N, C-alpha and C positions, 0 to 999 in steps of 0.2 A: 569506440562509442559505447556508452553505458546502455544497458538493457534494463528496462523497467517492465514489470508485470503489474497491470492494473486489473484488480478484481472488483468489478462494479456492476450492479444489476440495472442501473438506470442508464438508458441509451444516451440521453442528452449529456449526462455527466461523463460517460465514457468518451463521447465525441470531444467534449471540451478539454478534458484532462489529457487526452491523447494529443490533441493539437498543441496544447501548452508544453507538454513534455517533449514532443518532437521538435518544437521551436527551440528548446533548450539543448537539443542535441541527443536526446534519448531515442533509441529504438524502442517502440512500445508494443508489447504483447497485451492483448485484452482477453479477459474471461468474464462471462456473464453471471457466474455463480461460484460458490466455494469449491465444489467438486472439480469443475473444469480448471479453476485456479490452481488447485493442488497438482493436477496432472501437468499443467503448463510449467509450474515451478520445478517439478521433477525432471521434465524433459528439456527445459531451456536454461535452467540455472541462472535466473536474472540477477542483476546487481542490486536491485531493490524491488520490494513488493509493496504496492499500495493497496490496502484492503478497506473496502467499504465495511463499516461496522454493522449496519442494518441491512441484512440480505435475507430473503426467504430461505428456508431450509437450514443451511449452515451459515451462521453469522461470522463476521470477521474475527471475533475472538476465538471461535472454534477453529477456523482456518489457521489462525496464528498459532494456536496450541499444537495443531497437527504438524505445522511447519517446524516448530521448535522441537518436536519429538523426533524429527527425522535428522539423523546425524549428517546427511549430505546437504541439508537445507538450513540447519540451525543458525548458521552465521550470516544468512542473508538478512539485511535490515528490513524491518517491517514498519510501514507508516500507516496508521489508521486515518481514514478520511470519513468523517461522519457529521451528520446534522445533529447528533446528540450534543447538546450544549449545556448540560446540567453540571453543576460543580461536582468534581470528582471523576468525571468521565475520562479526562486526559490522564489523571493519575491511574485510573483503572487500566488504561491501555499501556502506560509505561510500566506498571507493576506486572503486567503479563508479558513483558519482554519486547514491547514495541519500541522502536528507536524514536518515534515521534507521533504526533497527532495533529491533524489539520481539520479545522471545523468548516463545514459547508454552511452557507455558500462560500466557495473559495474566492479569493481575490485573484483574478487573472494576471494582475501585474506582479504578484509575489509568489504564486503557487509553485512554479518550477524552481525559483530561487530557494524557496523553503525546502523543497524536496532535496535539492543539491546540498544545502547546508546540513540537513539531517543525515543524508547519506555520508557526507564528509565526517561528521561527528561520530557516526556509527562505525565507520571504517578506521578512524583514528583510535578508537577505544581499544 
C-alpha cells in the first residue's frame, strides 16, 4: 500500500483529500503545517508528498526546497496543491522540482487518479 503525506493547513481540505486518497488505496499521514510535515517526511518516508502551497509560516515551496536538500528525502515525489491559479504558478512549482501541481478546488472524481498518475510518472523518470 502506498503511503502519502498530506501537508495542508485547512482542516476541510485535509479531511476531503484524506478520504479521496484512502479510497484509492493510500495510507495517509497528515500534517497541519510545514514544520510538522518535514518531521513526518523524515520519520515515515512516504511514497509521495502533497504540499499545500499557501500555508502560514513555511509555505509549500519552502517545504519542498528543504525536502529536496535532504539526501534521504530528495527522491520522494512532491505534488503541489494550491488555489493559486495564476498563469505561471504550475511552471513555478515544476521548476522547483515538484512532480506535479493540482489546482483547488480539486475535482473529487479525478483527484486520486491524478495523484496516482503523477506518482507513476515521477517514479518512472
